[in-house]
GUFIKOL-110107 format. One line per 5 residues: number of its first residue (from 1); their letters; for each residue y, x, z of C-alpha. Coordinates in steps of 0.25 Angstrom, whole numbers, plus 5000, padded with zeros to 4 digits. Layout:
residues N
NUM	A	Y/X/Z  ...
This chain:
residues 779
1	MGGKK	5510/4043/4926  5521/4051/4933  5513/4052/4947  5499/4057/4942  5496/4072/4946
6	KEDEK	5492/4081/4937  5477/4085/4939  5481/4099/4935  5489/4100/4949  5480/4105/4960
11	PPPAV	5481/4112/4972  5480/4128/4970  5466/4131/4974  5464/4141/4987  5454/4152/4980
16	GPGSV	5453/4155/4965  5462/4154/4953  5476/4150/4956  5472/4151/4970  5486/4152/4981
21	IRALA	5487/4154/4995  5492/4140/5000  5481/4134/4994  5471/4142/5006  5469/4134/5017
26	APLRK	5480/4136/5029  5473/4144/5039  5471/4154/5028  5485/4154/5023  5491/4158/5034
31	HMPRD	5486/4171/5032  5492/4174/5021  5506/4176/5021  5515/4183/5011  5525/4195/5013
36	ENGVV	5534/4201/5004  5523/4209/4996  5511/4197/4995  5503/4190/5002  5498/4194/5016
41	ITFST	5484/4190/5020  5483/4192/5034  5471/4190/5044  5475/4200/5054  5468/4195/5067
46	SGMKA	5463/4182/5065  5449/4184/5069  5444/4184/5054  5430/4188/5050  5431/4188/5034
51	LPLEI	5442/4186/5024  5443/4172/5020  5438/4171/5006  5449/4165/5000  5459/4178/5001
56	CKNEE	5452/4184/4989  5451/4171/4981  5466/4165/4982  5473/4172/4971  5486/4171/4977
61	IMLFA	5481/4182/4987  5473/4188/4977  5486/4192/4970  5496/4194/4981  5489/4197/4994
66	TKLLI	5496/4210/4998  5489/4212/5012  5476/4209/5019  5477/4210/5034  5465/4206/5040
71	ENNKL	5466/4216/5053  5459/4214/5066  5449/4203/5063  5434/4203/5062  5431/4205/5047
76	KKVPK	5419/4211/5044  5421/4214/5028  5434/4213/5017  5428/4205/5005  5424/4212/4992
81	NINAL	5435/4203/4984  5446/4208/4992  5451/4216/4980  5456/4202/4973  5468/4204/4983
86	QALQL	5474/4210/4971  5487/4214/4978  5481/4218/4992  5490/4230/4997  5485/4231/5011
91	CDVRN	5470/4228/5017  5473/4228/5032  5456/4225/5040  5460/4234/5051  5451/4229/5064
96	NTISA	5439/4221/5058  5425/4227/5056  5423/4228/5041  5413/4238/5037  5417/4240/5024
101	LPGTL	5429/4240/5015  5426/4233/5000  5429/4243/4989  5435/4232/4983  5447/4233/4990
106	FKIQA	5453/4246/4985  5451/4242/4971  5465/4234/4977  5474/4241/4969  5487/4237/4976
111	LDKVD	5479/4241/4990  5489/4250/4997  5483/4251/5012  5471/4248/5017  5469/4248/5034
116	ASNNV	5453/4245/5038  5455/4252/5051  5446/4248/5064  5434/4244/5055  5419/4246/5053
121	LKALP	5420/4253/5040  5408/4262/5037  5416/4267/5023  5427/4265/5013  5423/4260/4999
126	PTVNK	5424/4272/4988  5433/4261/4979  5444/4266/4991  5450/4273/4977  5453/4262/4970
131	AGNLT	5465/4257/4979  5475/4264/4970  5487/4261/4978  5480/4263/4992  5488/4271/5002
136	HLIVR	5482/4268/5015  5468/4267/5018  5465/4266/5035  5452/4264/5038  5452/4270/5054
141	NNKIR	5442/4268/5065  5430/4264/5056  5416/4269/5053  5418/4276/5041  5410/4289/5039
146	ALPKT	5414/4293/5025  5425/4293/5016  5423/4289/5002  5424/4301/4991  5434/4290/4984
151	LSKCP	5445/4290/4995  5452/4304/4990  5454/4296/4977  5463/4286/4982  5476/4288/4973
156	VLEYF	5488/4285/4984  5481/4285/4997  5491/4290/5008  5485/4288/5021  5470/4287/5024
161	DCSYN	5466/4285/5040  5450/4284/5041  5450/4289/5056  5442/4286/5066  5429/4283/5058
166	LVKAI	5417/4292/5055  5419/4301/5044  5412/4312/5045  5416/4321/5033  5426/4319/5022
171	KKTVY	5427/4326/5007  5436/4336/5003  5441/4324/4994  5450/4320/5006  5458/4332/5003
176	ELGAV	5463/4325/4990  5470/4312/4997  5484/4313/4997  5484/4305/5009  5485/4305/5025
181	INLSH	5470/4305/5029  5465/4302/5043  5451/4306/5047  5455/4307/5062  5443/4303/5071
186	NKLTE	5430/4304/5063  5419/4312/5063  5423/4324/5053  5417/4338/5056  5425/4345/5045
191	LPDAT	5436/4344/5034  5430/4344/5021  5431/4358/5013  5445/4358/5005  5442/4361/4990
196	VKVAR	5451/4352/4983  5458/4352/4969  5468/4344/4974  5473/4343/4989  5482/4330/4993
201	LKKLD	5479/4328/5007  5491/4328/5016  5486/4325/5029  5473/4324/5035  5469/4319/5049
206	VSSNQ	5454/4323/5054  5457/4324/5068  5446/4319/5079  5436/4321/5071  5425/4334/5074
211	ISVIP	5430/4345/5064  5426/4359/5066  5428/4363/5052  5442/4365/5044  5439/4371/5030
216	DNIHN	5444/4384/5025  5450/4379/5014  5458/4368/5020  5472/4375/5014  5467/4369/5002
221	VFTLT	5474/4355/5005  5486/4361/5006  5492/4347/5006  5489/4345/5020  5501/4343/5029
226	WLNLA	5496/4336/5041  5481/4340/5047  5475/4334/5060  5463/4342/5065  5464/4339/5080
231	DNQLE	5453/4333/5087  5442/4342/5081  5432/4352/5083  5439/4362/5076  5438/4378/5082
236	DLPRE	5447/4385/5070  5455/4381/5060  5456/4387/5046  5467/4398/5042  5468/4390/5031
241	LGFLK	5473/4378/5039  5485/4389/5037  5486/4386/5022  5491/4372/5023  5503/4374/5019
246	YLHTL	5509/4361/5019  5502/4358/5034  5513/4350/5043  5505/4347/5054  5491/4353/5059
251	NISNN	5485/4346/5071  5471/4355/5076  5471/4348/5091  5459/4344/5099  5450/4355/5093
256	QIFSL	5445/4368/5098  5454/4377/5089  5454/4391/5095  5466/4397/5086  5476/4393/5076
261	PDEVC	5475/4400/5064  5486/4410/5060  5486/4404/5046  5492/4393/5053  5505/4399/5055
266	TLHHA	5507/4401/5040  5512/4387/5039  5526/4393/5042  5533/4380/5035  5522/4369/5035
271	LHHLH	5518/4367/5049  5525/4358/5059  5516/4353/5069  5504/4360/5074  5495/4352/5084
276	ANNNN	5484/4362/5091  5483/4356/5105  5469/4356/5112  5462/4369/5106  5458/4382/5110
281	IKELP	5469/4389/5105  5472/4402/5114  5484/4408/5103  5493/4406/5094  5494/4412/5079
286	EDIHK	5504/4423/5082  5511/4418/5071  5514/4404/5074  5529/4407/5074  5530/4405/5060
291	LERLE	5527/4390/5060  5541/4391/5058  5540/4375/5056  5531/4370/5066  5538/4360/5076
296	TLELG	5525/4356/5083  5515/4365/5091  5506/4359/5099  5496/4368/5106  5494/4361/5119
301	DNQIE	5479/4364/5127  5475/4374/5121  5474/4389/5129  5485/4397/5124  5490/4408/5134
306	TLPLR	5502/4413/5125  5510/4410/5113  5514/4420/5101  5525/4428/5105  5533/4422/5092
311	FHEMR	5530/4408/5095  5544/4406/5099  5549/4408/5085  5545/4395/5081  5557/4388/5074
316	ALKTL	5553/4374/5073  5543/4372/5085  5549/4359/5091  5536/4355/5099  5526/4365/5107
321	NMSGN	5515/4360/5116  5508/4372/5122  5503/4363/5134  5489/4366/5141  5488/4381/5137
326	QLTTV	5488/4393/5145  5503/4397/5144  5509/4402/5154  5522/4407/5150  5532/4399/5138
331	DVVNK	5540/4410/5136  5539/4410/5122  5541/4396/5120  5554/4394/5126  5560/4401/5114
336	IRTCE	5556/4390/5103  5570/4383/5102  5566/4373/5095  5555/4366/5104  5557/4355/5108
341	HLNVA	5545/4348/5115  5537/4360/5124  5524/4357/5132  5519/4368/5140  5512/4360/5150
346	RNSLT	5499/4364/5157  5500/4377/5154  5501/4390/5164  5515/4391/5164  5522/4396/5178
351	SLPDD	5535/4396/5173  5545/4393/5160  5554/4403/5154  5569/4403/5161  5573/4404/5146
356	IHHLK	5566/4391/5144  5581/4385/5140  5580/4392/5127  5571/4379/5122  5583/4373/5116
361	NLITL	5578/4361/5109  5567/4357/5122  5567/4343/5123  5552/4343/5132  5548/4353/5141
366	DVTGN	5532/4350/5146  5528/4361/5156  5518/4351/5164  5507/4357/5172  5511/4371/5172
371	FLKVL	5513/4378/5185  5528/4379/5185  5535/4381/5198  5551/4380/5193  5556/4376/5181
376	PETLN	5567/4388/5175  5582/4383/5179  5585/4385/5163  5577/4372/5160  5589/4364/5161
381	RIATL	5595/4370/5149  5587/4366/5138  5596/4354/5137  5587/4346/5126  5576/4345/5138
386	KHLLV	5573/4331/5140  5559/4331/5144  5554/4342/5155  5538/4339/5159  5534/4347/5172
391	AENKI	5525/4340/5179  5512/4348/5186  5518/4360/5190  5524/4367/5202  5538/4363/5202
396	SAIPD	5545/4360/5215  5559/4356/5210  5567/4351/5198  5576/4359/5193  5590/4356/5197
401	SLGEH	5596/4360/5184  5588/4353/5177  5594/4342/5168  5608/4350/5171  5610/4352/5155
406	QLLIT	5599/4341/5150  5596/4325/5147  5581/4325/5152  5574/4314/5151  5558/4316/5156
411	LDFGR	5557/4326/5170  5543/4326/5174  5540/4335/5187  5527/4327/5189  5516/4334/5198
416	NRVTG	5524/4344/5203  5530/4351/5218  5544/4342/5215  5551/4338/5228  5563/4331/5224
421	LPQDL	5571/4328/5211  5585/4336/5210  5597/4333/5216  5606/4331/5205  5599/4320/5198
426	ARLRT	5612/4319/5188  5604/4329/5179  5591/4321/5177  5601/4308/5175  5595/4308/5160
431	VEVLR	5579/4308/5165  5570/4296/5162  5557/4299/5167  5555/4308/5179  5541/4312/5184
436	VGHNQ	5540/4318/5198  5527/4311/5202  5518/4320/5211  5526/4330/5217  5533/4331/5232
441	ISALP	5544/4321/5232  5549/4313/5243  5561/4308/5238  5570/4306/5226  5585/4307/5225
446	KQLGE	5593/4293/5228  5600/4295/5217  5589/4295/5208  5590/4282/5203  5605/4283/5201
451	VMKQM	5605/4294/5194  5593/4294/5185  5596/4282/5177  5587/4286/5165  5577/4287/5172
456	RELDV	5564/4277/5167  5552/4286/5172  5551/4289/5187  5538/4296/5192  5538/4300/5206
461	SGNSL	5523/4296/5211  5515/4305/5218  5527/4310/5228  5530/4307/5242  5542/4296/5238
466	TELVM	5545/4282/5248  5556/4279/5240  5563/4279/5227  5576/4275/5220  5573/4271/5206
471	PKSLT	5583/4272/5194  5586/4260/5188  5580/4264/5175  5567/4266/5177  5556/4261/5170
476	SLSLA	5544/4267/5176  5542/4272/5190  5530/4281/5197  5529/4279/5212  5513/4281/5214
481	ENPIF	5508/4289/5225  5522/4289/5234  5524/4285/5248  5535/4274/5243  5539/4265/5252
486	LPSQD	5533/4251/5251  5540/4239/5251  5535/4235/5264  5542/4248/5269  5555/4248/5263
491	AKSVL	5564/4237/5256  5570/4248/5247  5557/4253/5240  5556/4256/5227  5544/4246/5227
496	ILIGE	5555/4237/5229  5565/4240/5221  5556/4242/5208  5557/4226/5209  5574/4227/5207
501	RQHAS	5578/4222/5193  5585/4235/5190  5570/4241/5190  5561/4230/5188  5567/4228/5174
506	KMTFL	5563/4240/5168  5551/4247/5176  5539/4246/5166  5531/4257/5174  5528/4257/5189
511	NISSI	5517/4265/5196  5516/4263/5211  5502/4268/5211  5497/4274/5228  5509/4268/5235
516	RLDSV	5500/4260/5243  5504/4247/5240  5495/4234/5246  5503/4226/5235  5511/4225/5224
521	PKAVW	5527/4227/5227  5533/4214/5222  5543/4222/5215  5533/4226/5205  5531/4211/5198
526	QLRVL	5546/4212/5196  5544/4224/5186  5544/4213/5175  5543/4226/5163  5533/4233/5170
531	KILRM	5522/4240/5161  5514/4249/5169  5511/4246/5185  5502/4254/5192  5499/4252/5207
536	AHNQL	5485/4261/5207  5481/4266/5221  5486/4256/5231  5482/4245/5240  5485/4232/5233
541	RSLPD	5476/4222/5234  5480/4212/5225  5489/4209/5213  5500/4196/5213  5501/4188/5204
546	ELMTL	5515/4194/5200  5508/4203/5192  5510/4194/5180  5525/4195/5181  5523/4210/5176
551	KMLEE	5523/4204/5160  5524/4219/5155  5514/4225/5162  5504/4234/5151  5497/4243/5164
556	LDVSD	5493/4239/5178  5485/4250/5187  5481/4243/5200  5470/4252/5201  5464/4258/5216
561	NELTE	5468/4245/5224  5464/4235/5233  5464/4224/5222  5453/4214/5222  5457/4206/5210
566	IPESV	5467/4206/5198  5476/4194/5198  5475/4183/5186  5491/4186/5184  5486/4199/5176
571	RLCYR	5483/4189/5164  5498/4187/5163  5501/4202/5161  5502/4202/5146  5503/4215/5145
576	LSVLN	5493/4222/5154  5486/4232/5145  5481/4241/5156  5475/4236/5171  5467/4247/5181
581	ASSNS	5464/4240/5194  5452/4248/5196  5447/4252/5208  5450/4240/5215  5443/4228/5223
586	IQVFN	5442/4219/5210  5431/4208/5210  5434/4198/5200  5439/4202/5186  5450/4192/5185
591	EGLTQ	5448/4184/5171  5465/4184/5171  5462/4198/5167  5455/4194/5155  5468/4188/5151
596	AANLV	5476/4200/5151  5475/4200/5137  5481/4214/5134  5473/4222/5144  5469/4235/5136
601	DLNLS	5463/4243/5149  5456/4238/5160  5451/4244/5171  5445/4237/5182  5434/4248/5186
606	FNNID	5430/4251/5202  5431/4236/5207  5421/4226/5210  5422/4216/5198  5408/4210/5194
611	ELPEN	5411/4202/5185  5420/4200/5170  5425/4187/5166  5417/4182/5153  5431/4182/5146
616	FGELV	5431/4196/5149  5431/4198/5132  5446/4193/5132  5452/4207/5136  5452/4208/5124
621	RLLTL	5461/4221/5120  5453/4230/5133  5452/4245/5127  5449/4250/5142  5439/4243/5151
626	NLSNN	5434/4249/5163  5426/4240/5174  5418/4251/5179  5413/4251/5194  5412/4236/5196
631	ELMKL	5402/4227/5199  5399/4220/5185  5387/4215/5183  5390/4212/5168  5400/4213/5158
636	PEDQI	5404/4198/5151  5397/4195/5139  5407/4184/5133  5418/4192/5123  5416/4205/5128
641	DILAS	5414/4209/5113  5429/4204/5109  5434/4217/5119  5434/4224/5104  5445/4233/5111
646	LLYVD	5438/4240/5122  5436/4256/5121  5432/4258/5134  5424/4252/5144  5418/4256/5157
651	VSNNH	5409/4247/5166  5402/4257/5173  5397/4257/5186  5395/4241/5187  5382/4233/5185
656	INVFP	5380/4229/5171  5368/4226/5166  5372/4219/5153  5378/4228/5141  5385/4217/5134
661	TDMPY	5381/4212/5121  5393/4213/5114  5398/4225/5120  5393/4233/5107  5403/4226/5100
666	LYRIK	5414/4232/5107  5412/4242/5096  5426/4249/5100  5423/4254/5114  5423/4268/5116
671	VLNMG	5418/4271/5128  5408/4263/5138  5404/4264/5151  5392/4256/5157  5386/4268/5166
676	VNDLC	5381/4263/5178  5377/4250/5176  5365/4240/5175  5363/4241/5162  5349/4238/5155
681	ELPPD	5350/4238/5140  5361/4238/5128  5363/4231/5117  5357/4237/5105  5369/4238/5095
686	MGKMT	5375/4246/5104  5379/4254/5092  5391/4246/5087  5401/4251/5097  5402/4262/5088
691	SLERL	5416/4268/5095  5406/4270/5107  5411/4287/5112  5405/4284/5126  5394/4275/5132
696	DLHDN	5390/4278/5145  5378/4269/5151  5373/4278/5161  5366/4272/5175  5361/4259/5169
701	LLEAL	5347/4254/5167  5347/4256/5151  5331/4257/5146  5336/4259/5131  5347/4263/5124
706	PDSMC	5350/4255/5108  5348/4263/5097  5362/4260/5092  5367/4267/5103  5363/4281/5096
711	KLPVL	5374/4275/5084  5387/4275/5092  5393/4282/5082  5404/4290/5091  5396/4290/5105
716	TVLDV	5397/4303/5112  5396/4300/5126  5382/4292/5131  5377/4291/5144  5364/4284/5147
721	ADNKI	5360/4292/5158  5353/4287/5171  5346/4274/5164  5330/4268/5161  5330/4274/5147
726	KTFPA	5317/4279/5143  5319/4279/5128  5332/4284/5119  5337/4279/5106  5331/4288/5095
731	KMDAL	5344/4291/5089  5349/4296/5103  5346/4310/5101  5357/4309/5088  5366/4302/5097
736	RTRCN	5365/4313/5107  5370/4324/5095  5384/4316/5096  5385/4312/5109  5384/4316/5123
741	VTMDN	5373/4308/5129  5368/4308/5142  5354/4300/5144  5346/4307/5158  5344/4300/5170
746	QSAYK	5333/4288/5162  5324/4281/5172  5317/4270/5168  5316/4266/5183  5330/4266/5187
751	TRESE	5334/4253/5192  5346/4245/5200  5341/4241/5214  5351/4232/5223  5353/4239/5235
756	EGLGS	5355/4230/5248  5368/4229/5252  5375/4229/5238  5382/4218/5234  5380/4209/5223
761	GELET	5378/4216/5209  5380/4230/5217  5367/4238/5211  5362/4249/5216  5358/4261/5204
766	DSPRG	5351/4276/5205  5364/4282/5201  5377/4282/5207  5386/4271/5198  5396/4280/5192
771	SLKLE	5407/4279/5180  5410/4286/5169  5425/4285/5165  5434/4283/5154  5439/4298/5150
776	DDDV	5453/4298/5148  5451/4303/5134  5444/4289/5131  5456/4281/5136
């Protein structure tokens, strides 16, 4: 009768016809929120290995899902039936291990943006042009070797990023795309012939390739407004570049170019920015002044001795960088009235012109690294001057007139012969950054703290100061290499005063290296907003647990002291990202250090550490690790594979005899130094370390190399000298054609013999233990 349920009142299904999201299991349903446009499928950073089957079988999701967010997971593929998501506009699959995108993805007509960066894609599907509304396609940092022919037929593509891949050549049809194209950091050796029917390309970035040739008919791509050719192997440029009548920005920095073609000067009204740093340019075209709309001219690190006579006639030039050349005078430059930023650092200047005040709009003047002994008195007549950088010259005095008609912000007189500051500091009252480090200053004016109330940064390192009066506004202070009175010597020592509230509440940077400290001043622990603390080259024997009070600390340098351990309390410095405790006497790798979850750069080289904790792999954010010159016998096996972010590893000069099984899965490592150890063999899957650029295995006990090593795609330096290798892999010769390989001094009889008197774990070798250091460019 009335209370009986009808048979057709069944709950809606989770999949199939009539299926709805609310019918899904709760753990799955929570990943399906809605926004103003529809359903958002979000599984970001959830450890997912595969997309749930229900996603492409639930009717409500299929009809209304507009975003698919599954970045930062462990996905190996995107399901072929992904095109069931008819309303999908955004597909974000960044940071997975996907080797191929299904062609069906691009059959979704609503699709607007695809981001598949940081995967292992080897190609793009030929159906890429089927997505009629696709405007953004981002596939940077994959393994793509070629672009599909159909790419040029994408009807509305606006932005295509295929940087950091392995593309060796591109078709001329790329010029027909009306988009911004980024193909930087690939393997291109030339740009294709530009014989095209309809050119539409607007912006092209092919920087950081191996391009040595630009086609002579590049002017056919007349739609180009922005061209980046930096970091290639160009020695000359075609004159036809000057016929790209809409070219707004040209970057040719970091090549081997000897001259600019005269035709570039015909881009009178088009060219606004020209970057040509770090080339071999010796002279500029005489007509360069005709570039009447040029605002930026970057010519740093070339071989230019003189400038054209009419150079000063450039009407719009605002930024001029001539640093690192061979100029002996800048008499022509000082007449460019529009110039706002002038950099002539690292030249051969012995003086600046007296009429330099004609630079009426100058904001920044950088003359660092020249041979100046004095500055012109007229410098104070440039009312707009804010930043004056004159470090590394031979200046003995800061002009008294400086700041008289100016509101200066930055003064850098570091590494000169200055003996003191001007007596009338009122003229420098607006200065926020004052750098006078490495001079001959024995005292600073007492009124410094009262007058210079705007000062944020003060560097007085490398002088002869025993005391200092600090402005209350100071946030950055470098006292290194001074005979500063220590708290035990003076009750008013600056090392006590920094702990007062007026200073402690603001200080974010403190450098007290090389001042003979044998303990950390108590005032340091009052600096609750301190971000960077440097106490290197002292005599510190320990770090107290008060370290934990520095909750904002990001960088700590305690290298070259007498520390025997890093305290457990370091784990409570939650923001610590850089720790340098090299050159101490540390014997134990404190387990508390593994809980410093934000560590990015860890340097414990030149200590006495003989073992790493098994939970070492918990330092999941490490990018740089230096444990060289210790007493390590092995590296931990447990969880080392989750250190997936590592880029630079140096464990040279230890006694490691086993290469960790999971280390090849740290596929992002670029530099690995395990030289001067006791390795006997390498895992066969070394080829998985596909980002490896430099590998040092010299002075070990290796008897063979795995064949897969010769397949490392970007390896440029390999050192396997001084081992026991009898036979090298068959493809070693092919590797040597593209990689600098050192493989001499092989001896089948090489051994490590214990020597009487050596401590436990210490071994004598036939060759000295050395360390291949990470270059600055690598880090």
